[in-house]
GUGU-966394 format. One record per residue (C-alpha): chain; residue number from 1; x, y, z. Coordinates in steps of 0.05 Angstrom, whole numbers, plus 5000, padded with zeros to 4 digits. Layout:
BEGIN
[node "A",NUM,[X,Y,Z]],
...
//
This chain:
BEGIN
[node "A",1,[8141,7122,5025]],
[node "A",2,[8184,7119,4970]],
[node "A",3,[8165,7081,4908]],
[node "A",4,[8226,7104,4866]],
[node "A",5,[8302,7110,4888]],
[node "A",6,[8337,7157,4838]],
[node "A",7,[8418,7142,4841]],
[node "A",8,[8464,7190,4805]],
[node "A",9,[8526,7160,4781]],
[node "A",10,[8590,7189,4752]],
[node "A",11,[8624,7124,4732]],
[node "A",12,[8667,7121,4793]],
[node "A",13,[8671,7070,4847]],
[node "A",14,[8671,7124,4900]],
[node "A",15,[8602,7142,4875]],
[node "A",16,[8578,7068,4869]],
[node "A",17,[8587,7064,4944]],
[node "A",18,[8516,7084,4950]],
[node "A",19,[8492,7022,4916]],
[node "A",20,[8491,6974,4979]],
[node "A",21,[8441,7021,5014]],
[node "A",22,[8402,7031,4955]],
[node "A",23,[8400,6951,4949]],
[node "A",24,[8378,6947,5022]],
[node "A",25,[8327,7003,5022]],
[node "A",26,[8296,6980,4952]],
[node "A",27,[8289,6905,4977]],
[node "A",28,[8258,6931,5041]],
[node "A",29,[8210,6982,5012]],
[node "A",30,[8197,6949,4946]],
[node "A",31,[8219,7013,4907]],
[node "A",32,[8238,7018,4839]],
[node "A",33,[8310,7039,4827]],
[node "A",34,[8329,7088,4770]],
[node "A",35,[8404,7095,4756]],
[node "A",36,[8421,7164,4730]],
[node "A",37,[8487,7177,4691]],
[node "A",38,[8494,7256,4674]],
[node "A",39,[8554,7270,4627]],
[node "A",40,[8584,7335,4613]],
[node "A",41,[8585,7346,4538]],
[node "A",42,[8649,7318,4509]],
[node "A",43,[8683,7338,4444]],
[node "A",44,[8691,7276,4399]],
[node "A",45,[8764,7286,4391]],
[node "A",46,[8772,7277,4467]],
[node "A",47,[8746,7212,4467]],
[node "A",48,[8784,7143,4456]],
[node "A",49,[8749,7116,4388]],
[node "A",50,[8772,7046,4407]],
[node "A",51,[8723,7047,4463]],
[node "A",52,[8663,7059,4419]],
[node "A",53,[8611,7115,4420]],
[node "A",54,[8605,7148,4484]],
[node "A",55,[8530,7138,4495]],
[node "A",56,[8546,7063,4486]],
[node "A",57,[8601,7062,4537]],
[node "A",58,[8552,7098,4587]],
[node "A",59,[8495,7045,4571]],
[node "A",60,[8545,6985,4580]],
[node "A",61,[8568,7016,4644]],
[node "A",62,[8496,7024,4675]],
[node "A",63,[8477,6953,4651]],
[node "A",64,[8534,6926,4692]],
[node "A",65,[8512,6966,4751]],
[node "A",66,[8441,6944,4741]],
[node "A",67,[8454,6867,4734]],
[node "A",68,[8462,6849,4808]],
[node "A",69,[8405,6892,4828]],
[node "A",70,[8358,6861,4775]],
[node "A",71,[8384,6786,4790]],
[node "A",72,[8358,6797,4863]],
[node "A",73,[8289,6816,4843]],
[node "A",74,[8292,6894,4842]],
[node "A",75,[8261,6934,4782]],
[node "A",76,[8317,6976,4756]],
[node "A",77,[8317,7025,4704]],
[node "A",78,[8370,7069,4669]],
[node "A",79,[8368,7142,4642]],
[node "A",80,[8428,7180,4605]],
[node "A",81,[8428,7257,4609]],
[node "A",82,[8479,7304,4582]],
[node "A",83,[8490,7372,4617]],
[node "A",84,[8501,7403,4685]],
[node "A",85,[8488,7346,4736]],
[node "A",86,[8462,7382,4798]],
[node "A",87,[8399,7419,4763]],
[node "A",88,[8389,7351,4718]],
[node "A",89,[8385,7304,4780]],
[node "A",90,[8336,7356,4817]],
[node "A",91,[8292,7355,4752]],
[node "A",92,[8294,7280,4743]],
[node "A",93,[8276,7272,4816]],
[node "A",94,[8219,7319,4812]],
[node "A",95,[8186,7282,4751]],
[node "A",96,[8156,7228,4800]],
[node "A",97,[8126,7238,4867]],
[node "A",98,[8152,7193,4926]],
[node "A",99,[8224,7192,4897]],
[node "A",100,[8282,7187,4943]],
[node "A",101,[8356,7210,4917]],
[node "A",102,[8413,7168,4941]],
[node "A",103,[8481,7195,4927]],
[node "A",104,[8553,7194,4951]],
[node "A",105,[8581,7257,4979]],
[node "A",106,[8637,7254,4928]],
[node "A",107,[8665,7220,4866]],
[node "A",108,[8729,7228,4822]],
[node "A",109,[8729,7289,4778]],
[node "A",110,[8755,7278,4706]],
[node "A",111,[8737,7292,4634]],
[node "A",112,[8671,7250,4638]],
[node "A",113,[8659,7253,4715]],
[node "A",114,[8639,7307,4760]],
[node "A",115,[8660,7323,4832]],
[node "A",116,[8604,7292,4871]],
[node "A",117,[8618,7332,4935]],
[node "A",118,[8601,7397,4898]],
[node "A",119,[8542,7366,4864]],
[node "A",120,[8514,7333,4925]],
[node "A",121,[8520,7399,4961]],
[node "A",122,[8482,7434,4906]],
[node "A",123,[8428,7380,4904]],
[node "A",124,[8422,7383,4980]],
[node "A",125,[8403,7456,4979]],
[node "A",126,[8360,7454,4915]],
[node "A",127,[8318,7393,4921]],
[node "A",128,[8256,7382,4956]],
[node "A",129,[8256,7310,4952]],
[node "A",130,[8286,7265,5008]],
[node "A",131,[8360,7255,5002]],
[node "A",132,[8398,7199,5021]],
[node "A",133,[8473,7215,5024]],
[node "A",134,[8530,7171,5038]],
[node "A",135,[8602,7197,5050]],
[node "A",136,[8647,7157,5004]],
[node "A",137,[8715,7132,5029]],
[node "A",138,[8776,7109,5000]],
[node "A",139,[8813,7065,4990]],
[node "A",140,[8757,7032,4946]],
[node "A",141,[8760,6961,4943]],
[node "A",142,[8715,6906,4915]],
[node "A",143,[8639,6917,4916]],
[node "A",144,[8615,6925,4988]],
[node "A",145,[8563,6877,5014]],
[node "A",146,[8490,6901,5031]],
[node "A",147,[8500,6934,5101]],
[node "A",148,[8461,6908,5154]],
[node "A",149,[8433,6974,5183]],
[node "A",150,[8412,6966,5254]],
[node "A",151,[8388,7034,5282]],
[node "A",152,[8356,7100,5251]],
[node "A",153,[8381,7160,5296]],
[node "A",154,[8330,7215,5294]],
[node "A",155,[8355,7278,5319]],
[node "A",156,[8300,7325,5342]],
[node "A",157,[8301,7401,5369]],
[node "A",158,[8230,7404,5397]],
[node "A",159,[8201,7437,5332]],
[node "A",160,[8145,7417,5287]],
[node "A",161,[8192,7426,5229]],
[node "A",162,[8243,7375,5254]],
[node "A",163,[8188,7324,5269]],
[node "A",164,[8170,7324,5194]],
[node "A",165,[8223,7272,5191]],
[node "A",166,[8186,7222,5233]],
[node "A",167,[8142,7193,5177]],
[node "A",168,[8201,7176,5137]],
[node "A",169,[8244,7148,5196]],
[node "A",170,[8183,7103,5220]],
[node "A",171,[8169,7078,5145]],
[node "A",172,[8245,7056,5141]],
[node "A",173,[8242,7029,5210]],
[node "A",174,[8187,6984,5193]],
[node "A",175,[8212,6963,5123]],
[node "A",176,[8284,6946,5145]],
[node "A",177,[8269,6924,5218]],
[node "A",178,[8308,6979,5251]],
[node "A",179,[8311,7002,5323]],
[node "A",180,[8296,7075,5331]],
[node "A",181,[8334,7124,5373]],
[node "A",182,[8306,7193,5387]],
[node "A",183,[8354,7244,5407]],
[node "A",184,[8353,7316,5438]],
[node "A",185,[8415,7355,5444]],
[node "A",186,[8417,7408,5495]],
[node "A",187,[8472,7464,5502]],
[node "A",188,[8514,7473,5563]],
[node "A",189,[8483,7507,5620]],
[node "A",190,[8525,7570,5607]],
[node "A",191,[8500,7576,5536]],
[node "A",192,[8428,7583,5566]],
[node "A",193,[8450,7631,5616]],
[node "A",194,[8483,7677,5560]],
[node "A",195,[8419,7676,5520]],
[node "A",196,[8374,7691,5573]],
[node "A",197,[8420,7747,5593]],
[node "A",198,[8418,7728,5668]],
[node "A",199,[8472,7763,5709]],
[node "A",200,[8522,7718,5740]],
[node "A",201,[8514,7756,5806]],
[node "A",202,[8438,7785,5809]],
[node "A",203,[8459,7834,5865]],
[node "A",204,[8505,7866,5814]],
[node "A",205,[8449,7884,5773]],
[node "A",206,[8386,7904,5809]],
[node "A",207,[8356,7935,5749]],
[node "A",208,[8358,7871,5710]],
[node "A",209,[8340,7831,5770]],
[node "A",210,[8275,7874,5779]],
[node "A",211,[8252,7862,5707]],
[node "A",212,[8267,7785,5706]],
[node "A",213,[8265,7740,5765]],
[node "A",214,[8331,7708,5779]],
[node "A",215,[8334,7637,5769]],
[node "A",216,[8393,7599,5801]],
[node "A",217,[8447,7586,5755]],
[node "A",218,[8445,7506,5773]],
[node "A",219,[8372,7506,5758]],
[node "A",220,[8374,7525,5686]],
[node "A",221,[8403,7457,5663]],
[node "A",222,[8360,7417,5702]],
[node "A",223,[8296,7449,5680]],
[node "A",224,[8317,7448,5606]],
[node "A",225,[8338,7375,5610]],
[node "A",226,[8273,7353,5643]],
[node "A",227,[8233,7389,5588]],
[node "A",228,[8279,7353,5536]],
[node "A",229,[8269,7285,5569]],
[node "A",230,[8195,7298,5571]],
[node "A",231,[8190,7315,5499]],
[node "A",232,[8225,7256,5475]],
[node "A",233,[8180,7212,5516]],
[node "A",234,[8118,7248,5482]],
[node "A",235,[8146,7237,5414]],
[node "A",236,[8157,7161,5430]],
[node "A",237,[8088,7153,5454]],
[node "A",238,[8063,7186,5385]],
[node "A",239,[8098,7132,5345]],
[node "A",240,[8061,7074,5372]],
[node "A",241,[7987,7088,5347]],
[node "A",242,[8023,7096,5282]],
[node "A",243,[8038,7023,5278]],
[node "A",244,[8111,7028,5293]],
[node "A",245,[8134,6960,5321]],
[node "A",246,[8209,6974,5322]],
[node "A",247,[8242,6985,5390]],
[node "A",248,[8243,7059,5406]],
[node "A",249,[8290,7092,5454]],
[node "A",250,[8307,7161,5473]],
[node "A",251,[8376,7194,5485]],
[node "A",252,[8391,7262,5518]],
[node "A",253,[8459,7293,5499]],
[node "A",254,[8493,7355,5516]],
[node "A",255,[8538,7403,5475]],
[node "A",256,[8546,7424,5404]],
[node "A",257,[8488,7394,5366]],
[node "A",258,[8526,7371,5302]],
[node "A",259,[8586,7343,5343]],
[node "A",260,[8540,7307,5391]],
[node "A",261,[8500,7274,5333]],
[node "A",262,[8567,7254,5293]],
[node "A",263,[8594,7224,5362]],
[node "A",264,[8535,7185,5375]],
[node "A",265,[8532,7155,5304]],
[node "A",266,[8607,7136,5302]],
[node "A",267,[8596,7102,5375]],
[node "A",268,[8566,7039,5337]],
[node "A",269,[8567,7018,5260]],
[node "A",270,[8509,7010,5216]],
[node "A",271,[8468,7071,5235]],
[node "A",272,[8426,7114,5193]],
[node "A",273,[8418,7184,5213]],
[node "A",274,[8351,7221,5197]],
[node "A",275,[8336,7293,5202]],
[node "A",276,[8306,7355,5167]],
[node "A",277,[8347,7408,5137]],
[node "A",278,[8320,7464,5186]],
[node "A",279,[8286,7475,5246]],
[node "A",280,[8268,7535,5291]],
[node "A",281,[8322,7567,5326]],
[node "A",282,[8322,7595,5394]],
[node "A",283,[8334,7575,5469]],
[node "A",284,[8338,7499,5472]],
[node "A",285,[8334,7493,5396]],
[node "A",286,[8386,7494,5339]],
[node "A",287,[8382,7516,5264]],
[node "A",288,[8380,7448,5234]],
[node "A",289,[8401,7473,5169]],
[node "A",290,[8474,7487,5192]],
[node "A",291,[8471,7425,5238]],
[node "A",292,[8449,7380,5180]],
[node "A",293,[8504,7400,5135]],
[node "A",294,[8553,7389,5188]],
[node "A",295,[8527,7318,5202]],
[node "A",296,[8525,7302,5126]],
[node "A",297,[8600,7328,5125]],
[node "A",298,[8629,7296,5179]],
[node "A",299,[8583,7230,5197]],
[node "A",300,[8610,7162,5167]],
[node "A",301,[8540,7138,5166]],
[node "A",302,[8488,7152,5112]],
[node "A",303,[8443,7210,5125]],
[node "A",304,[8371,7217,5105]],
[node "A",305,[8356,7287,5098]],
[node "A",306,[8284,7315,5092]],
[node "A",307,[8268,7386,5074]],
[node "A",308,[8221,7414,5125]],
[node "A",309,[8160,7456,5098]],
[node "A",310,[8135,7512,5140]],
[node "A",311,[8063,7510,5151]],
[node "A",312,[8050,7577,5120]],
[node "A",313,[8081,7546,5053]],
//
């Protein structure tokens, strides 16, 4: 699925928190790792001459990052660019097909570093490449050990667009021996009722009642949940012919989609959330663009984001 993992770094330990996941995925998929250091142009007088030429400093930094990865048998290359980080990251990722971008959500800003929160946000909304986003945490201690991921959580909203994440999720599940948890979040009954414009008391609105047969309020969530459960079972059955041998389970949740997904991910450690950037909105479905944004910002787990492509494109 991914033959190359592009890892943007800004020289901070916070940005380096993506590396353990890169290590794990690189080993599992046999993907080549490319470390990318994008530096803003800096005037010579602003640099410390005792540290040597700026390019040499960056090269030495990347060599130090690459060393443990190379020692573990991974193929690692390094690239140094100068300019605005976000467009350079997007451009570098587009140079080779099957490239996964792996990046932390923020780093330390400074004379030679960028604020990774804003950079990640720009890359998220600009790139067509798969994007693995880790929310960096402070305080930063010693280099983290390679995480033992256990489960890949796949939120779906019932749309074909949302299902475009499935090949990516199954490939990672196979390579990393992860369990797969398919998730569907349905709104509370009140939300459906408002959306469908049913009167609370049909006898108070005889015109509306004539136009649309009244469905008892209690039956709406029951019917919606039954459809959601059936949908998840159908998707689960589709995965078996694709050669997926991982354990696949389904979970129906209720409430705000982003909040429900984040809460689920936080219930157990070592999860990876995989979802597309948007889906179809409507009754029983959510706008995955906004949901994905919120999951990325609030989930403590890494999030794999796939840009869904409409069939007309």
